[in-house]
N, C-alpha and C positions, 0 to 999 in steps of 0.2 A: 451321171446317175444312170445305172442301167436299172425298165422295167421287167420284169421278168414274171412269169407264171409264179403261185403259188406253190411251194414243196409239195404242202400238204393235200393239195389238190389230187384231180385225175389228170395227170399229163401224156398226152400223146402227141404220134407225129400227125399232119395233114396229110392228103393225098401227094401233095409235092414234096412230103419228107421231110419236109421244115415245123419248127414245134407249133404246134395246133394252139393257136396263143386267144382264138375266140370260146371254147366253151371251158377254161378256167380264168381264175382273178388274177389277177394280176397285181404288183405291188413294186414300192422300191428296195433292190435287191439290198440284202440285209449286209453285205460286205461292205457297199458303198454308204453306208450310214457312217459307217467308222471314219469314212474320207468328211462328211460332212463334219461329223467332229472335231476333226482336226483344225479343219478349215475353221471353223467358229474359233478352234484356239487359239490359233494364229492370230486373227482377226483380233480376240478381248487381249492378249500378251502382246500386242505391236501402239507403236506410239506415234502410230501414222496409220492416215485412215484408209481402211480396207474395204473394198469390195468384194464380196461375194456371187460368182455368176455359176448357177447349178446349170448341168444340157444333157439333155436324152436327145438318142434316136429311137423314134420307135411310132407305133401309132395313137392314134388319137389319145388313148387311156390313158396312155405314160404321161399325161399330163399331172396323174393321179403324183406318182414318182417324184414329180416336180415340186408341186404342191406340198407333199411331206417334209421334203427339204428347205423348202421355205418358212415354214412351217415350225422349224427348226432354230431356225435364224437366218439364212441366207438370204442376199438381197432381192435379187431378182431372178428369171430364167431364161432359159434358150431351147426350143425345142424344133428338131428337127423329125420334121415329116414327109414320108412322100412314098406312093407307092410302089414306084420303083425300086426301093430300098430293099422290101420284101425279100427276103434268101439271101442277103448279103454276109458275106461271112468276116473274120476276123479281120483279115489284109482291106476289103471296102469297107468295113465300121470304121478302121483306123483313119481313112482316108476321109469318109464322112465327116468324122470328131476335129480332125488336125484343120481343116477347110473351115468349118465351125468357128475351132477355137482363135482363128486365126484373125478371122469376121469382129467377132468380137471384141480380140485383144484380151492378154491375159500376162503377168511374171510368172505364176506356179499353177499348174496344172497337176491335182490329188484325183487319184482315182481308188475304188478300193483294189484288193491284190488279186481278184478276180470277178464273173461275175457268178450268180450261186448257178442257172441255167445251163450254160456252156461249160463254165469252171475252167476255160482255157488258160488263163492269165497272163498272155502277150499282149492282151491291146493297149496296156503301158509301156512298156519296149517301142512296137511298132508305132506307136504315137511319137512318140519321140524322137525315133531315127525319122519319120515324116516331118516332122518340127525340125528336125533340127538342131536336140537343143541336150543338154545330160538326161541321164536317167539313173534316179534311185528310188530303185524299189524293193516292195518286200519290209517296212520300216516297220518300226513296234514304237518307235517315239522319233519323232520330229516338231521341228524349231526354224524361227527364217528370222535371222539377224543379218544387218548391214550387210544385204546384197547377197546374203547363201543361203541354203537351205540346209539343215543341218540332222542327221537322223539313227539310230540305231536298228541294225539287222539282226534278229537274231537266229542261230541255226542251231544244228543240233551238237556238238563241240564249241562254240564260240560265238559272241558276239563284236559286230565286225562296228566301228564309227564311221560313218561318210558323212561327204557333203558337197555340194557341187555348189555355182555359181548360178545367179538366175538371167535367163529365166531357166526352169527346167520342169522336166514332168515326173513325179513323187506318184509312187502307191503304198498302203498302208494293211496292213494286217489288222485280224481281229483281236490283238492285242494288242494295240496301239492306244485303248481309252473307251468304256463303255460308252455310247450312244446315247447322247441324252433324249428325253420324251416331249414331244411340243408340248407348251402349254397352252390352254386356252386362251390366253393373249394373243399367242404365237399363231394359231391356230384361226385366229379370228384376221388378225393382221395380215397374211400370209396371203388372202382372199385379194385385197388390194397392192398386191407385189406385180410389176410387170413381168408378164409372159411373153417373151416376141416365137411366130413361127414363121421357122425357114424352110424352105423345099429345097431341090437341089440344084434349081437353075440360080436361085440366092447364090449357091455358093461355088458356082463354076462348075459342076460335074457331070460329065455327063452320064444318060440311064446305062451304058450297057459296060461303063466301068466299076456298076455296083451291082448288088438283085441276084439271081440265080445267073443271071446270062455273063454277068463280070465275073464271079466267083472262083478260086483259086481251089478252094476245097468242095468235092461233092459229096452226097450219102450216095451211094449206090442200093441198101437193105436195110429196114429198120423190123422190129418184132417186139412183139408182147417180153417182159421179163415173166417167164413162166411160174407157175403161181409155187408157192412154195410147200413141201413136202412135210409131211410126218416125220418128226427125227424120231434115234431110237432110242428105246426106253432100255434100261438095262436094270433088272430086278436083284436086287443085292439077297440069294442066298443060301449066301456063304460061296459064291464063286464071284461076285459082281468087279471086286479088284482086278480079277483074270480076267475076265469078260471085257471089261473098261478097257483097258491095256491091248488086250487083239482090237479091240474094234479100232484104236489112235493110230496102232500100228498099221492098219487096212487102211489107213487114208493118211498114212506116212507123215503123223505127228510124232510119232517117238520113234 
């Protein structure tokens, strides 16, 4: 579960060209809420005892994202926090997640299709590769039965029915089912649920393998988005259609 800057806030880059997370409110990534919902539904539909652990990598405030997931119904949480993680790219993030997931133990990893800040959508695949397990990504429907995870992936022209043996990694889209709102009872219960805190030493990860120093990608420059300019107003005094056509042709729309 990723703790991300609020998309409605005034987001900008810090001096080191990483996202400035101190001057904007954060929250649980909306796309990851769908993953929590699917985990809860799998648990509710299972005859076995299912334990849902939510995991995040981020600063102290990232616990807010975990508490949101716990209030929805997850059982326990793991928070990986370490100053040396600052500036980690997708490859480094997948390393930290993989080590934490292996330490926690798992049968099925469920994530959102992408984060709402980076929107790269590659971490589930990277994670599956590091764990050495099958990946079934971008599912709009998911279920688990007899040691197999099954799901439907919807494309522009067709839908695919996919399955993989457990353990596995899956990601779900925003079409997989509306995430539930935490109830008052769930919010109160979340305060008593366990949240473990780990750092890089707990995961046997060296600082130089993550953070800005260990990143495989780098941001060379960033600039503020230009202010929106006023649009072209066409007054229809008998020639409006012609002027509109000329404008569209000038923009190569027609």
